[in-house]
C-alpha positions as a printed NumPy array, in Angstrom:
array([[  8.123,  19.797,   7.786],
       [  5.969,  17.549,   9.949],
       [  7.024,  14.021,  10.888],
       [  5.791,  10.888,   9.128],
       [  5.451,   7.689,  11.141],
       [  6.026,   4.34 ,   9.445],
       [  5.277,   0.911,  10.913],
       [  7.132,  -1.703,   8.869],
       [  7.347,  -5.471,   9.132],
       [ 10.088,  -6.178,   6.602],
       [ 13.409,  -4.794,   5.434],
       [ 12.152,  -4.498,   1.838],
       [  9.103,  -2.464,   2.871],
       [ 11.22 ,  -0.208,   5.098],
       [ 13.648,   0.492,   2.269],
       [ 10.873,   1.049,  -0.264],
       [  9.118,   3.685,   1.857],
       [ 12.335,   5.334,   3.035],
       [ 13.633,   5.777,  -0.514],
       [ 10.221,   6.646,  -1.96 ],
       [  9.41 ,   9.321,   0.614],
       [ 12.889,  10.854,   0.363],
       [ 12.683,  11.054,  -3.442],
       [  9.165,  12.51 ,  -3.387],
       [ 10.158,  15.185,  -0.868],
       [ 13.272,  16.053,  -2.878],
       [ 11.118,  16.322,  -6.022],
       [  8.781,  18.77 ,  -4.304],
       [ 11.202,  20.742,  -2.138],
       [ 14.616,  20.109,  -3.789],
       [ 15.836,  19.041,  -0.358],
       [ 15.91 ,  15.285,   0.329],
       [ 16.948,  15.999,   3.92 ],
       [ 13.685,  17.797,   4.56 ],
       [ 12.094,  14.436,   5.326],
       [ 11.681,  13.448,   8.965],
       [ 10.693,   9.814,   9.202],
       [ 10.116,   7.867,  12.383],
       [ 10.219,   4.146,  11.587],
       [  9.13 ,   1.431,  13.982],
       [ 10.35 ,  -1.902,  12.703],
       [  8.327,  -4.945,  13.744],
       [  9.797,  -8.173,  12.295],
       [  7.252, -10.138,  10.332],
       [  6.064, -13.073,  12.459],
       [  9.474, -14.698,  12.779],
       [  9.085, -16.175,   9.306],
       [  5.839, -17.962,  10.126],
       [  3.716, -15.955,   7.7  ],
       [  0.599, -13.861,   8.436],
       [ -1.649, -14.754,  11.403],
       [ -3.901, -17.74 ,  10.857],
       [ -6.644, -17.254,  13.451],
       [ -8.965, -14.416,  14.41 ],
       [ -7.308, -14.311,  17.834],
       [ -3.875, -13.905,  16.246],
       [ -5.16 , -11.081,  14.042],
       [ -6.611,  -9.41 ,  17.13 ],
       [ -3.295,  -9.58 ,  18.975],
       [ -1.486,  -8.186,  15.954],
       [ -3.982,  -5.329,  15.639],
       [ -3.398,  -4.431,  19.284],
       [  0.363,  -4.474,  18.78 ],
       [  0.188,  -2.288,  15.681],
       [ -2.269,   0.042,  17.39 ],
       [  0.161,   0.604,  20.261],
       [  2.964,   1.325,  17.803],
       [  0.722,   3.831,  16.017],
       [ -0.187,   5.503,  19.308],
       [  3.488,   5.838,  20.229],
       [  4.234,   7.441,  16.866],
       [  1.398,   9.93 ,  17.313],
       [  1.855,  10.667,  21.018],
       [  5.568,  10.291,  21.707],
       [  7.059,  11.076,  18.308],
       [  4.464,  13.737,  17.353],
       [  3.948,  12.327,  13.853],
       [  1.285,  14.083,  11.809],
       [  0.316,  10.812,  10.118],
       [  1.063,   7.126,  10.379],
       [  1.315,   4.507,   7.614],
       [  1.539,   0.742,   7.667],
       [  4.286,  -0.275,   5.222],
       [  3.707,  -3.925,   4.459],
       [  2.263,  -6.154,   1.754],
       [  0.598,  -8.784,   3.9  ],
       [ -1.099,  -6.987,   6.798],
       [ -3.704,  -4.891,   5.024],
       [ -6.467,  -6.446,   7.112],
       [ -4.985,  -4.698,  10.153],
       [ -5.261,  -1.201,   8.663],
       [ -8.98 ,  -0.598,   9.312],
       [ -8.615,  -1.533,  12.987],
       [ -5.629,   0.755,  13.457],
       [ -7.262,   3.543,  11.447],
       [-10.178,   3.661,  13.899],
       [ -7.753,   3.873,  16.795],
       [ -8.177,   6.275,  19.664],
       [ -7.146,   5.973,  23.255],
       [ -7.575,   7.874,  26.485],
       [ -4.143,   8.53 ,  27.957],
       [ -3.565,   9.147,  31.647],
       [ -1.282,  12.068,  32.455],
       [  1.661,  11.884,  34.868],
       [  0.473,  14.788,  36.986],
       [ -1.797,  14.599,  40.022],
       [ -4.708,  14.496,  39.972],
       [ -4.659,  12.326,  36.81 ],
       [ -5.639,  14.116,  33.626],
       [ -7.262,  12.211,  30.8  ],
       [ -7.321,  13.192,  27.177],
       [ -7.935,  11.451,  23.874],
       [ -5.214,  10.79 ,  21.332],
       [ -6.306,  10.23 ,  17.73 ],
       [ -4.013,   8.662,  15.165],
       [ -4.144,  10.05 ,  11.64 ],
       [ -3.735,   6.729,   9.833],
       [ -3.366,   7.169,   6.084],
       [ -4.54 ,   3.865,   4.659],
       [ -3.031,   2.651,   1.41 ],
       [ -6.387,   1.698,  -0.08 ],
       [ -7.975,   5.043,   0.779],
       [ -5.165,   6.829,  -1.082],
       [ -5.467,   4.463,  -4.042],
       [ -9.254,   4.79 ,  -4.231],
       [ -9.089,   8.582,  -4.19 ],
       [ -6.563,   8.512,  -7.042],
       [ -8.766,   6.177,  -9.094],
       [-11.829,   8.333,  -8.457],
       [ -9.933,  11.399,  -9.665],
       [ -9.343,   9.529, -12.931],
       [-13.089,   8.8  , -13.299],
       [-12.328,   5.067, -13.563],
       [-14.885,   2.441, -12.566],
       [-12.881,  -0.78 , -12.744],
       [ -9.492,  -1.888, -11.419],
       [ -7.363,  -4.768, -12.648],
       [ -5.015,  -5.698,  -9.808],
       [ -1.58 ,  -6.985, -10.82 ],
       [  0.126,  -8.385,  -7.759],
       [  0.691, -11.543,  -5.781],
       [ -1.827, -14.353,  -6.209],
       [ -3.235, -13.416,  -2.79 ],
       [ -3.761,  -9.812,  -3.912],
       [ -5.348, -10.793,  -7.213],
       [ -7.936, -12.956,  -5.444],
       [ -8.325, -10.815,  -2.324],
       [-11.88 , -10.21 ,  -1.164],
       [-10.468,  -7.606,   1.243],
       [ -9.103,  -5.455,  -1.581],
       [-12.356,  -5.801,  -3.506],
       [-14.392,  -4.752,  -0.461],
       [-12.173,  -1.739,   0.228],
       [-12.461,  -0.461,  -3.351],
       [-16.203,  -1.195,  -3.539],
       [-16.764,   1.346,  -0.748],
       [-15.671,   3.989,  -3.275],
       [-17.812,   2.636,  -6.106],
       [-14.866,   0.909,  -7.777],
       [-15.134,  -2.69 ,  -8.996],
       [-12.18 ,  -5.081,  -8.904],
       [-11.865,  -7.134, -12.091],
       [-12.34 , -10.855, -11.428],
       [ -9.274, -12.859, -12.512],
       [-10.366, -16.245, -11.153],
       [-10.455, -17.764, -14.652],
       [ -6.705, -17.254, -15.134],
       [ -5.003, -19.429, -12.479],
       [ -1.934, -20.269, -14.577],
       [ -1.262, -16.632, -15.469],
       [ -1.722, -15.613, -11.833],
       [  0.849, -18.188, -10.724],
       [  3.354, -16.868, -13.298],
       [  2.774, -13.259, -12.245],
       [  3.236, -14.237,  -8.595],
       [  6.529, -15.891,  -9.549],
       [  7.736, -12.701, -11.248],
       [  7.246, -10.82 ,  -7.982],
       [  9.054, -13.449,  -5.933],
       [ 11.952, -14.066,  -8.325],
       [ 12.348, -10.546,  -9.778],
       [ 14.068, -11.623, -13.026],
       [ 16.998,  -9.516, -14.227],
       [ 18.207, -11.632, -17.15 ],
       [ 17.332,  -9.85 , -20.419],
       [ 15.417, -12.793, -21.857],
       [ 13.472, -13.346, -18.628],
       [ 12.632,  -9.637, -18.408],
       [ 11.263,  -9.699, -21.965],
       [  9.168, -12.771, -21.105],
       [  7.813, -11.022, -17.995],
       [  6.891,  -7.921, -19.991],
       [  5.109,  -9.971, -22.654],
       [  3.173, -11.944, -20.061],
       [  2.003,  -8.824, -18.236],
       [  1.022,  -6.884, -21.352],
       [ -0.826,  -9.886, -22.819],
       [ -2.613, -10.455, -19.51 ],
       [ -3.707,  -6.819, -19.335],
       [ -5.175,  -7.066, -22.84 ],
       [ -6.772, -10.439, -22.217],
       [ -8.578, -10.115, -18.904],
       [-10.862,  -7.064, -19.154],
       [-12.199,  -8.129, -22.565],
       [-15.793,  -7.75 , -21.373],
       [-15.158,  -4.282, -19.94 ],
       [-14.892,  -0.868, -21.634],
       [-11.424,  -0.203, -23.033],
       [ -9.374,   2.846, -22.108],
       [ -9.455,   5.074, -19.018],
       [-12.512,   3.429, -17.412],
       [-10.215,   0.553, -16.4  ],
       [ -7.129,   1.269, -14.268],
       [ -4.239,  -1.159, -13.846],
       [ -3.12 ,  -1.276, -10.21 ],
       [  0.383,  -2.766, -10.3  ],
       [  2.618,  -4.144,  -7.594],
       [  5.849,  -2.035,  -7.464],
       [  7.894,  -4.945,  -8.839],
       [  5.516,  -5.527, -11.754],
       [  5.235,  -1.833, -12.561],
       [  8.927,  -1.833, -13.397],
       [  8.316,  -4.217, -16.275],
       [  5.529,  -2.146, -17.855],
       [  7.076,   0.821, -19.686],
       [  5.243,   3.906, -20.905],
       [  5.765,   2.803, -24.508],
       [  4.149,  -0.613, -23.995],
       [  0.838,  -1.088, -25.846],
       [ -1.301,  -0.983, -22.705],
       [ -4.782,   0.398, -23.246],
       [ -5.371,   1.575, -19.654],
       [ -3.434,   3.811, -17.251],
       [ -1.106,   2.029, -14.804],
       [ -0.695,   3.228, -11.234],
       [  1.501,   1.982,  -8.388],
       [ -0.36 ,   1.661,  -5.071],
       [  2.75 ,   2.246,  -2.957],
       [  3.768,   5.33 ,  -4.958],
       [  0.308,   6.792,  -4.446],
       [  0.445,   6.01 ,  -0.728],
       [  3.803,   7.781,  -0.484],
       [  2.497,  10.849,  -2.354],
       [ -0.379,  11.139,   0.124],
       [  1.98 ,  10.848,   3.095],
       [  4.292,  13.552,   1.771],
       [  1.359,  15.838,   0.955],
       [  0.103,  15.475,   4.523],
       [  3.549,  16.229,   5.971],
       [  4.126,  19.292,   3.774],
       [  0.767,  20.894,   4.534],
       [  0.899,  23.828,   6.877]])
């Protein structure tokens, strides 16, 4: 099996991808140890949150690009993924990455190294297209649910992100579910009811059924069971990203 490179900025993201990739490989090959992951852990801004200025974003893109190059060149990874919830704006810059590397022999030899960056949103969009869906209702943090970046990425594939701007109170409650991750039975029931009601409420002006896909944050997806009365299919963006990574690594 080929190697998968992961650039992660948080412990939670590292664990999520490590466990998810191992389980997906075991499901396909019956051998969880078949996975070869190379993880480069970059702590997330020393607790200061995502970059605030264009200059800071540029510096971060350069840092991530170098990590991706190392994974491709030094660790021989067949593909590289960015495992984080708050750096999606960096992905396009890293995905276009290529660099001319100078050899150690004399005279110097130059050659180009390309990084096969599997972007989360590319994997998600391809999955949605395969389902013939035209609209996506994003269930995630309040930043995700109002993100112009996500909308722009999906629009490139002819997919429209459902506008949830008219539901600020519901968005705040959904964001709190992600942050607090309730485990008390009563709180879990309340979370499920909120999510199911929100799914039914928001796309009222859109066609019902498979034309609308629910794109759920991994935490929220755990509260929506297959027997819940949800009229549209629910997919997990991270799960789809992981499936694409494993497929790439298992290909001959």
